[in-house]
C-alpha positions as CSV (number, residue, x, y, z in Angstrom):
1,M,35.3,14.3,3.7
2,K,32.5,16.8,3.4
3,I,30.1,16.0,6.2
4,G,26.8,17.4,7.6
5,F,25.9,16.8,11.2
6,A,22.4,17.4,12.7
7,G,22.0,17.3,16.5
8,L,24.7,18.9,18.5
9,G,23.6,17.9,22.0
10,V,25.6,16.2,24.8
11,M,26.4,13.3,22.4
12,G,26.4,14.9,19.0
13,A,28.6,17.9,19.8
14,P,31.7,16.0,20.9
15,M,31.2,13.4,18.1
16,A,31.1,16.2,15.5
17,R,34.1,17.8,17.2
18,H,36.2,14.7,16.7
19,L,35.5,14.9,13.0
20,V,36.6,18.5,12.7
21,E,39.8,17.6,14.7
22,A,40.4,14.8,12.2
23,G,40.4,17.3,9.3
24,H,37.0,16.8,7.9
25,E,34.9,19.7,6.6
26,V,31.9,19.6,9.0
27,A,28.7,21.7,8.9
28,G,26.8,21.5,12.1
29,F,23.0,22.1,12.6
30,N,21.1,22.1,15.8
31,R,17.4,22.8,16.4
32,S,18.6,25.4,19.0
33,P,20.8,27.7,16.8
34,D,22.8,29.0,19.7
35,K,24.1,25.5,20.4
36,A,25.3,25.1,16.9
37,R,26.8,28.6,16.8
38,A,28.7,27.9,20.0
39,W,29.9,24.5,18.7
40,A,31.2,26.0,15.5
41,A,33.0,28.8,17.4
42,A,34.6,26.2,19.8
43,T,35.6,23.7,17.2
44,G,36.3,25.5,13.9
45,G,33.4,23.7,12.3
46,R,30.9,25.5,10.1
47,F,27.6,26.8,11.6
48,A,24.6,25.8,9.5
49,V,21.4,27.7,9.9
50,T,19.2,25.0,8.4
51,V,19.3,21.2,7.9
52,E,19.3,21.8,4.2
53,E,22.4,24.0,4.5
54,A,24.2,21.4,6.6
55,A,23.3,18.6,4.1
56,A,24.0,20.5,0.9
57,G,26.2,18.4,-1.4
58,V,27.7,16.3,1.4
59,E,29.2,12.8,1.0
60,L,28.2,11.8,4.6
61,F,25.3,13.2,6.6
62,I,25.0,12.2,10.3
63,L,22.1,12.5,12.6
64,C,22.1,12.4,16.4
65,V,18.6,13.6,17.4
66,G,15.8,12.7,19.8
67,N,13.3,10.2,18.5
68,D,11.5,8.7,15.5
69,E,9.7,11.9,14.5
70,D,12.8,14.0,14.8
71,V,14.5,11.6,12.4
72,R,11.6,11.8,9.9
73,E,11.7,15.6,10.1
74,V,15.4,15.9,9.6
75,M,15.5,13.3,6.8
76,A,12.7,15.1,4.9
77,A,14.9,18.3,4.8
78,A,18.3,16.6,4.3
79,L,17.6,13.9,1.7
80,P,16.9,16.3,-1.3
81,A,20.1,18.3,-0.4
82,V,22.8,15.6,0.0
83,G,25.1,14.5,-2.8
84,Q,24.3,11.7,-5.1
85,G,25.3,8.4,-3.5
86,A,25.7,10.0,-0.1
87,V,25.7,7.9,3.0
88,I,23.3,8.9,5.8
89,V,24.2,7.6,9.3
90,D,21.6,7.9,12.0
91,H,23.0,7.6,15.6
92,T,19.6,8.3,17.1
93,T,18.0,5.4,19.1
94,T,14.8,4.8,17.3
95,S,12.4,2.1,16.4
96,A,13.5,-0.5,13.8
97,K,10.4,0.4,11.8
98,V,11.5,4.0,11.2
99,A,15.0,2.8,10.3
100,R,13.5,0.6,7.6
101,E,11.3,3.5,6.4
102,M,14.2,5.8,6.1
103,A,16.4,3.2,4.3
104,D,13.6,2.8,1.7
105,L,13.2,6.5,1.4
106,A,17.0,7.1,0.9
107,S,17.3,4.3,-1.6
108,G,14.6,5.8,-3.7
109,Q,16.7,9.0,-4.0
110,G,20.0,7.4,-4.7
111,A,21.4,7.5,-1.1
112,Y,22.2,5.0,1.6
113,F,20.7,5.1,5.1
114,I,22.5,3.3,8.0
115,D,20.8,2.9,11.4
116,A,23.7,3.2,13.8
117,P,22.7,3.7,17.4
118,V,25.6,4.0,19.9
119,S,26.4,2.8,23.4
120,G,28.9,4.5,25.8
121,G,27.1,7.6,26.9
122,Q,28.4,11.1,27.1
123,A,31.8,10.0,28.4
124,G,32.2,7.7,25.4
125,A,31.3,10.5,23.0
126,E,33.7,12.9,24.7
127,N,36.6,10.4,24.7
128,G,35.9,8.9,21.3
129,Q,35.1,5.5,22.8
130,L,31.6,4.8,21.5
131,S,30.4,1.4,20.4
132,V,28.3,1.6,17.2
133,M,25.9,-1.1,16.1
134,A,24.8,-0.7,12.5
135,G,22.2,-1.9,10.1
136,G,21.9,-1.4,6.4
137,D,24.1,-1.7,3.3
138,A,27.5,-3.2,4.3
139,A,29.4,-1.6,1.4
140,A,28.0,1.9,2.3
141,L,29.0,1.4,5.9
142,A,32.5,0.3,4.9
143,R,32.9,3.5,3.0
144,V,32.3,5.7,6.1
145,E,33.6,3.4,8.8
146,P,37.0,5.1,9.0
147,V,35.2,8.4,9.7
148,L,32.9,6.9,12.4
149,M,36.0,5.4,14.1
150,R,37.1,8.9,14.9
151,Y,34.6,8.8,17.8
152,S,34.2,5.1,18.3
153,K,36.2,2.1,19.6
154,A,34.1,-0.4,17.6
155,V,31.7,-0.3,14.6
156,K,29.9,-3.6,14.0
157,H,27.6,-4.3,11.0
158,M,24.6,-6.3,12.4
159,G,22.7,-7.0,9.2
160,P,20.0,-5.3,7.1
161,S,18.2,-2.1,7.9
162,G,16.8,-2.1,11.4
163,S,19.4,-4.5,12.8
164,G,21.4,-1.8,14.4
165,Q,18.3,-0.5,16.3
166,L,17.3,-4.1,17.3
167,T,20.8,-4.6,18.7
168,K,20.6,-1.4,20.7
169,M,17.4,-2.7,22.2
170,V,19.3,-5.8,23.3
171,N,21.8,-3.4,24.9
172,Q,19.2,-1.5,26.8
173,I,17.5,-4.7,28.0
174,A,20.8,-5.9,29.5
175,I,21.5,-2.5,31.1
176,A,18.1,-2.3,32.7
177,G,18.6,-5.6,34.5
178,V,22.1,-4.8,35.6
179,V,21.1,-1.3,37.0
180,Q,18.2,-2.8,38.9
181,G,20.5,-5.4,40.4
182,L,23.0,-2.7,41.3
183,A,20.3,-0.6,43.0
184,E,19.1,-3.6,45.1
185,A,22.7,-4.5,46.0
186,V,23.5,-0.9,47.2
187,H,20.2,-0.8,49.1
188,F,20.8,-4.1,50.8
189,A,24.4,-3.1,51.8
190,Q,23.1,0.1,53.3
191,T,20.2,-1.5,55.1
192,A,22.5,-4.2,56.5
193,G,24.8,-1.4,57.9
194,L,27.8,-2.3,55.7
195,D,30.4,0.2,54.6
196,T,29.5,0.5,50.9
197,D,33.0,1.5,49.9
198,A,34.4,-1.6,51.5
199,V,31.7,-3.7,49.9
200,Y,32.6,-2.3,46.5
201,D,36.3,-3.1,47.1
202,A,35.3,-6.6,48.1
203,I,33.0,-7.6,45.2
204,S,34.1,-5.4,42.2
205,K,37.0,-7.7,41.2
206,G,34.9,-10.8,41.0
207,A,31.8,-12.1,39.2
208,A,29.7,-9.2,40.2
209,Q,31.9,-6.7,38.4
210,S,30.3,-4.6,35.6
211,W,30.6,-1.2,34.0
212,Q,27.6,0.0,36.0
213,M,29.2,-1.1,39.3
214,D,32.6,0.5,38.5
215,N,31.0,3.8,37.4
216,R,27.8,4.1,39.4
217,W,28.2,2.2,42.7
218,K,29.7,5.0,44.7
219,T,27.5,7.8,43.3
220,A,24.4,5.6,43.8
221,A,25.4,4.9,47.4
222,A,25.8,8.6,48.0
223,G,22.4,9.4,46.4
224,E,24.1,11.5,43.6
225,F,22.2,11.3,40.3
226,E,22.4,14.8,38.7
227,F,24.5,13.6,35.7
228,G,24.6,10.8,33.1
229,F,21.9,9.2,30.9
230,A,18.6,10.6,31.9
231,V,15.7,8.5,33.1
232,D,13.4,10.2,30.5
233,W,15.7,8.9,27.7
234,M,15.9,5.4,29.2
235,R,12.1,5.2,29.4
236,K,11.9,6.2,25.7
237,D,14.4,3.5,24.8
238,L,12.6,0.9,26.9
239,G,9.3,1.9,25.3
240,L,10.8,1.1,21.9
241,V,12.0,-2.3,23.3
242,L,8.6,-3.2,24.8
243,D,6.8,-2.2,21.6
244,E,9.1,-4.4,19.5
245,A,8.7,-7.3,22.0
246,R,4.9,-7.1,21.7
247,A,5.4,-7.3,17.9
248,N,7.9,-10.2,17.9
249,G,6.6,-12.2,20.8
250,A,9.7,-11.8,23.1
251,H,9.0,-12.2,26.8
252,L,10.5,-9.3,28.7
253,A,9.0,-9.4,32.2
254,L,12.1,-7.9,34.0
255,T,12.4,-5.1,31.4
256,A,8.8,-4.2,31.8
257,L,9.1,-4.2,35.6
258,V,12.2,-1.9,35.5
259,D,10.4,0.4,33.1
260,Q,7.7,0.7,35.8
261,F,10.3,1.4,38.4
262,Y,11.6,4.2,36.3
263,S,8.1,5.7,36.1
264,E,8.3,5.9,39.9
265,V,11.6,7.7,39.7
266,Q,10.0,10.2,37.3
267,S,7.2,10.7,39.8
268,M,9.8,11.5,42.5
269,G,11.1,14.4,40.3
270,G,13.9,12.3,38.8
271,S,13.2,12.7,35.1
272,R,16.6,14.1,34.4
273,W,18.5,11.9,36.9
274,D,20.9,9.3,35.7
275,T,19.6,5.7,35.2
276,S,21.4,4.6,38.4
277,S,18.7,6.5,40.2
278,L,16.7,3.3,40.5
279,T,18.5,3.2,43.9
280,A,16.6,6.4,44.9
281,R,13.2,4.7,45.0
282,L,14.6,2.1,47.4
283,Q,16.5,4.7,49.5
284,A,13.2,6.6,49.9
285,R,11.4,3.6,51.5
286,P,11.3,3.5,55.3
287,R,13.5,0.9,56.9
288,R,12.3,-1.7,59.4
289,R,13.3,-1.2,63.0
């Protein structure tokens, strides 16, 4: 399939690489041209200087950019260039509002827009194990699902436009609570003078087990946070969640509190730390004697 891909960052670059390795003709664009040029040299994909060049005549155009405004900007350039009946898949985490806007815009020009945020992080992108939650036209999604499965372990259609983004919000709400629980558990174990490795071995095979525990317990206990999904990005996502909750009336007291805790981590200089750095704000507090 002829594919355009915009956004070759830590997520987009490996996703686009999987498509090249599967034999698709992929043109890659990035706002920083050096990243796109390096990606093309490393993968055998085609370097596109502009969004329009990446999108020209494609059957499938994929976005993996930063936020609502980035999506609007890329779509404005890409939509006039894509092929008739093209499917546009947006893996950016955005508001449900912008997803619906872009779906209407694409429909008006004979294309299909699928909001398709992902879960699984950089490791999931590298290993082709992402989970995709999609909103939009079911038939259009079915056309491109085999392509998306090159970097995914699951693609789930959630309903009309915006449903993928709403489902990603549910995902982030669940993660926020689990990571805060993990932070407090690590902090308690350390304060109680327990061997945190032994604690992990004791509790990680029971009801407390989670992906966060298996992948972040030991690094959090060691105070290591220079990797993973950045606090800045999590705060962006939680901002979208809380905006949507204000609009739909959902009560998200814990999510709002965790968002506040992340603002404290930012003030500690942890804007680019992994989300497990909620532990850091507790480790920084003086212990009782």
